[in-house]
C-alpha positions as CSV (number, residue, x, y, z in Angstrom):
1,M,51.7,73.3,-125.4
2,A,53.6,71.0,-123.1
3,T,57.0,72.0,-124.5
4,F,58.3,74.7,-126.8
5,H,59.9,73.2,-129.9
6,V,60.3,74.3,-133.5
7,M,62.8,72.4,-135.7
8,A,61.9,68.9,-134.4
9,G,58.9,67.4,-132.7
10,A,58.2,67.3,-129.0
11,D,60.6,64.4,-128.5
12,S,63.4,66.3,-130.1
13,H,63.8,63.6,-132.8
14,L,63.8,64.5,-136.5
15,V,61.2,62.3,-138.1
16,R,61.1,61.9,-141.9
17,P,57.5,61.0,-143.0
18,A,57.3,58.6,-146.0
19,I,56.3,60.1,-149.3
20,R,54.1,58.6,-152.0
21,K,54.3,58.8,-155.7
22,I,51.1,60.3,-157.2
23,G,49.8,61.1,-160.6
24,I,47.9,63.9,-162.4
25,P,44.5,62.3,-161.6
26,D,45.4,62.7,-157.9
27,V,45.7,66.4,-158.4
28,A,42.3,66.6,-160.0
29,D,40.8,64.5,-157.2
30,A,42.3,66.8,-154.6
31,L,40.7,69.8,-156.3
32,K,37.4,67.9,-156.4
33,L,37.6,67.0,-152.7
34,G,38.5,70.6,-151.9
35,W,35.4,71.8,-153.7
36,D,33.3,69.2,-151.8
37,D,34.6,70.6,-148.5
38,F,33.9,74.2,-149.6
39,S,30.4,73.4,-150.9
40,R,29.2,71.9,-147.6
41,K,29.0,75.4,-145.9
42,P,30.1,78.0,-148.5
43,S,28.7,81.0,-146.6
44,H,30.8,80.2,-143.6
45,Y,34.0,79.9,-145.7
46,V,33.3,82.9,-147.8
47,F,33.0,84.9,-144.5
48,L,36.2,83.4,-143.2
49,C,38.1,84.3,-146.4
50,L,36.9,87.8,-146.9
51,M,40.3,88.9,-145.7
52,Y,41.8,87.9,-149.1
53,P,39.8,90.1,-151.5
54,V,39.8,93.0,-148.9
55,A,43.5,92.7,-148.3
56,G,44.3,92.5,-152.0
57,F,42.1,95.6,-152.8
58,F,43.7,97.6,-150.0
59,L,47.2,96.6,-151.0
60,A,46.6,98.0,-154.5
61,A,44.9,101.1,-153.2
62,W,47.6,101.8,-150.7
63,S,50.4,101.4,-153.2
64,A,48.8,103.7,-155.7
65,G,48.1,106.3,-153.1
66,A,51.6,106.2,-151.7
67,D,53.4,106.8,-155.0
68,M,54.4,103.1,-155.0
69,L,52.8,102.2,-158.3
70,P,55.8,100.1,-159.4
71,L,55.0,97.7,-156.4
72,I,51.3,97.1,-157.3
73,F,52.0,94.0,-159.2
74,P,54.7,92.6,-156.9
75,L,52.3,93.2,-153.9
76,I,49.4,91.5,-155.5
77,T,51.4,88.5,-156.8
78,G,53.6,88.4,-153.7
79,F,50.5,88.2,-151.5
80,A,50.0,84.7,-152.8
81,L,53.4,83.7,-151.3
82,L,51.7,84.0,-147.9
83,G,48.7,81.9,-149.0
84,P,49.9,78.6,-147.6
85,F,50.2,80.1,-144.2
86,A,47.0,82.2,-144.4
87,S,45.0,79.1,-145.4
88,I,46.0,77.1,-142.3
89,G,42.5,77.5,-140.8
90,L,41.0,75.9,-143.8
91,Y,43.4,72.9,-143.5
92,E,42.0,72.5,-139.9
93,I,38.4,72.5,-141.2
94,S,39.2,69.8,-143.7
95,R,41.1,67.8,-141.1
96,R,38.2,67.9,-138.7
97,R,35.7,67.0,-141.4
98,E,37.8,64.0,-142.5
99,R,37.7,62.7,-138.9
100,G,34.0,63.2,-138.6
101,M,34.3,66.1,-136.1
102,D,32.4,69.4,-136.0
103,S,33.8,71.4,-138.9
104,S,32.0,74.7,-138.5
105,W,34.0,77.7,-139.4
106,R,34.8,78.7,-135.8
107,H,37.1,75.7,-135.5
108,A,39.5,77.4,-138.0
109,L,40.9,79.1,-134.9
110,G,41.6,75.7,-133.4
111,V,45.1,75.9,-134.8
112,L,46.0,78.2,-132.0
113,D,45.8,75.2,-129.6
114,S,48.0,73.0,-131.8
115,P,51.2,71.7,-130.1
116,A,53.0,72.5,-133.4
117,L,52.1,76.2,-133.2
118,P,55.7,77.4,-132.7
119,S,56.8,75.4,-135.8
120,I,53.8,76.8,-137.8
121,L,54.7,80.3,-136.8
122,A,58.4,79.7,-137.7
123,V,57.6,78.6,-141.2
124,G,55.1,81.4,-141.5
125,G,57.9,83.9,-140.6
126,L,60.0,82.3,-143.3
127,L,57.3,82.9,-145.8
128,L,57.0,86.5,-144.7
129,A,60.8,87.0,-145.1
130,L,60.5,85.6,-148.7
131,F,57.6,88.0,-149.4
132,I,59.7,90.9,-148.2
133,G,62.6,89.6,-150.3
134,W,60.4,89.4,-153.4
135,L,59.3,93.1,-152.9
136,L,62.9,94.2,-152.5
137,V,64.0,92.3,-155.6
138,A,61.1,93.7,-157.6
139,Q,61.9,97.2,-156.5
140,A,65.6,96.7,-157.4
141,I,64.6,95.5,-160.9
142,Y,62.4,98.5,-161.5
143,T,65.0,100.9,-160.2
144,S,67.7,99.4,-162.5
145,Y,65.7,100.4,-165.5
146,F,63.9,103.6,-164.4
147,G,66.1,104.9,-161.6
148,E,64.4,106.6,-158.7
149,T,61.8,108.3,-160.9
150,V,58.2,107.7,-159.7
151,P,55.4,107.5,-162.2
152,T,53.0,110.4,-161.9
153,S,49.8,108.4,-162.7
154,I,48.6,104.9,-163.4
155,S,48.3,105.7,-167.1
156,T,51.9,106.9,-167.3
157,F,53.0,103.8,-165.4
158,L,51.2,101.4,-167.7
159,S,52.5,103.3,-170.7
160,D,56.1,103.0,-169.4
161,M,55.6,99.3,-168.8
162,L,53.9,98.3,-172.0
163,T,55.4,100.5,-174.7
164,T,59.1,101.0,-173.7
165,P,62.1,98.7,-173.9
166,Q,62.7,99.5,-170.2
167,G,59.2,98.4,-169.3
168,W,59.6,95.2,-171.2
169,G,62.8,94.5,-169.4
170,V,61.1,95.0,-166.0
171,I,58.3,92.7,-167.1
172,L,60.7,90.0,-168.3
173,W,63.1,90.0,-165.3
174,G,60.3,90.6,-162.8
175,N,58.4,87.6,-164.0
176,L,61.5,85.4,-164.0
177,A,62.3,86.5,-160.4
178,G,58.7,86.0,-159.4
179,F,58.8,82.5,-160.9
180,V,61.9,81.6,-158.8
181,F,60.2,82.8,-155.6
182,A,57.0,80.9,-156.4
183,V,58.9,77.7,-157.1
184,V,60.8,78.0,-153.8
185,V,57.6,78.6,-151.8
186,L,55.8,75.8,-153.6
187,A,58.5,73.2,-152.9
188,M,58.9,74.3,-149.3
189,T,55.2,74.4,-148.4
190,V,53.2,72.0,-150.6
191,V,52.6,69.7,-147.6
192,T,54.4,71.6,-144.7
193,F,51.4,73.3,-142.9
194,P,48.9,70.4,-143.3
195,L,51.7,68.0,-142.0
196,L,52.3,70.2,-139.0
197,L,48.6,70.3,-138.2
198,D,48.3,66.5,-138.6
199,R,51.6,65.5,-136.9
200,D,53.8,67.6,-134.6
201,V,57.1,66.7,-136.5
202,G,58.7,70.1,-136.3
203,A,59.4,72.8,-138.9
204,G,62.6,71.1,-140.2
205,A,61.0,67.8,-140.8
206,A,57.9,69.3,-142.4
207,V,59.8,71.5,-144.8
208,D,62.1,68.5,-145.6
209,A,59.0,66.3,-146.3
210,S,57.6,69.0,-148.6
211,I,60.8,69.3,-150.6
212,R,61.0,65.5,-150.9
213,A,57.4,65.3,-152.0
214,T,58.1,67.9,-154.7
215,L,61.3,66.0,-155.9
216,A,59.5,62.7,-156.0
217,N,56.5,64.1,-157.9
218,P,57.8,66.9,-160.1
219,V,55.0,66.7,-162.7
220,P,52.0,66.5,-160.3
221,V,53.4,69.2,-158.0
222,T,54.3,71.5,-161.0
223,L,50.7,71.0,-162.3
224,W,49.4,71.9,-158.9
225,G,51.5,75.1,-158.8
226,L,50.2,76.0,-162.3
227,V,46.6,75.4,-161.2
228,V,47.0,77.5,-158.1
229,A,48.6,80.3,-160.1
230,A,45.8,80.2,-162.7
231,L,43.0,80.1,-160.2
232,L,44.5,82.9,-158.1
233,F,44.8,85.1,-161.3
234,I,41.2,84.4,-162.2
235,G,40.1,85.2,-158.6
236,T,41.7,88.7,-158.8
237,I,40.0,89.8,-162.0
238,P,36.7,91.0,-160.5
239,I,38.4,93.4,-158.0
240,F,39.7,90.4,-156.0
241,A,36.2,89.2,-155.1
242,G,36.8,85.8,-156.7
243,L,39.5,85.1,-154.1
244,A,36.7,84.6,-151.5
245,I,35.9,81.4,-153.4
246,V,39.2,80.4,-154.9
247,M,41.2,80.6,-151.7
248,P,39.0,78.3,-149.5
249,V,38.7,75.8,-152.4
250,L,42.5,75.7,-152.8
251,G,43.0,75.6,-149.0
252,H,40.8,72.5,-148.7
253,A,42.3,70.9,-151.8
254,T,45.8,71.4,-150.3
255,W,44.8,69.3,-147.3
256,H,43.7,66.5,-149.6
257,L,46.8,66.8,-151.7
258,Y,48.8,66.4,-148.6
259,R,46.9,63.2,-147.7
260,K,47.8,61.8,-151.1
261,L,51.5,62.8,-150.9
262,V,52.4,61.8,-147.3
263,V,52.0,58.3,-145.9
264,P,50.0,58.4,-142.6
265,A,52.0,57.7,-139.5
266,N,50.1,54.5,-138.8
267,E,51.1,53.1,-142.2
268,Q,54.8,53.7,-142.0
C-alpha cells in the first residue's frame, strides 16, 4: 500500500460511481454466473468455506454449553451479517476469473495485497459492530420478557418460546429487530466489498454507492436479500453443512450482481 486511506481513495477525492437500473432477470443471471464460478473448482471452494459450517456449529454448541441458549438463534442469524465481509476472498476469485487470470483458491488471500485493504477492514469493523449490536438487542428483548432467568435445558427453552405469550413476544420483536439489521446491512454492503476490490474508491464512496444502488433498484435488491436469506436458511438445516456450498455460490453471485449494478470506471 503506497498510502494509508480509508474514507476516500488514494487521491483523497470522493468518487461516486454511476449506478445502473437492473431487473429481476439480472438477479437470476447473477446467481447463475455465481454457480458457474463455483462449479469450475468446487472442491477448492468447499475447502475454502469450511469455516462457515464449522463456525456455525461451534457458535450453537458454545452458546448451549455456556447457559446462553437465548442467544443461539441471534448468533446463528447474526453470523450472516458478517457474510459480505467473510466472502471477500470469493469476490477476488470471481474478479480474477473474469479477467482471465489464475483463479485457484490460494488467490483468495490476494485481498491482503489490495490497496483498499484499510477501507475493507473499516467496513468489516462496521459490520462487526452491527453484529454485536444485534446480539445486545436480542438479549434485551429476551430479558424484557423473561428477566434474568436462564432456561435449564434446550427443551425448556423451546417450550418457553413456542408455547407461552412471552415466547411469542420474543419471536415477534426479535424477528422485527433482525429484519431491520438485515436491511441495513444489505443496503450498506450489496456492492461495497466487490467495489473496493475492483476500484480503490474508499469506504465512504463504496458504502454510498451501495446505498444508491439499493435505492435505485429496490425490487431487485429486495429479491436478492430474500434469496440470500432463504439459501442461508436452507444451508443451515443439515447441521450447517450446506453453507459450504451456499456461501461460495452467493459470494461469487455477489460479484456478478455488483457488475450489473455499478457502471465500470471506463464507461463513466
